[in-house]
N, C-alpha and C positions, 0 to 999 in steps of 0.2 A: 504494500499500500504506500503510495506517494501522499507529501503532504506537501501544499504549498501556499503561500501568502500572496494574495492580490488586492488591488484597487479598484474597484467599480465606482466611476464617480468619485465621490468623497467618501466612500465607506469601504472598510477594512475587510476584506473577506478573506476565507480559508477555505482550501480544497482538500479533501481527503479521499482517496480511493484510486482506481484504476485507471489506466491510460484510454482503454476502450472499453467505456463503462455501458452496461445494458440498460441503465437507468440513471437519471440524476435526481438526487434530494436536494430540496432548496429550504434551509432553516434559518430564521431570524435568531439572532442569538444577543444577549446581553453580555458585558465584559465579565460578569463574576460567573459564567458559565465557561469561558475559554479553556480553563484548566481541564474539564472534562470532555471536550470536542472529541480529542483523538481517541478515548477510551470509548467513545459513544461509536465512532466510526469503525471501531474494531469489533464491537459488539455486533454492529449490523453486519459487517462481513462475515462473521462467524455464524450468526443465526440465519442470515438470508442464503449464503451459498451462492450468490447473484454477484457480478460485476458492477460496481456503481461508483458515482461521485457524490460525495456529501458537500455541497456548497453552502457554508454558512456566512451569514451576512450580519457584523456587528450593528448593533442600533445602539443612538447615544441616548435616546428618549423613547422606551419601548411603547410607552402609552402614546405619545404623539405620533409615533411612526406607525403603530399596529391599530390606532384607535384614533383616526383623525375628526371623531365626531364628538360634541361635548357630553361626557357623562358625569353624573354626581359620584364622589368617592364611594357614598354608601351603597350605591348600587354595586359597585366594582368589589368592596372587599367586605360588604355584611356588617359594616360598622352601624 
């Protein structure tokens, strides 16, 4: 499995996987998840038995990036 860091626009991205993948998995990620991404890719490889590339895209503000509509914090976190 290869690992590579690239930039797409202003986003830091990481690629894990095979040179000729049968599928591409795209995963938004937060900085605190970076340490676990390689392990996640290894587990996908072990459990799927399929050639793939996992493309992770680091988000600066996951709420603004993934929820661009207004939402009340109580609805999001059950407060």
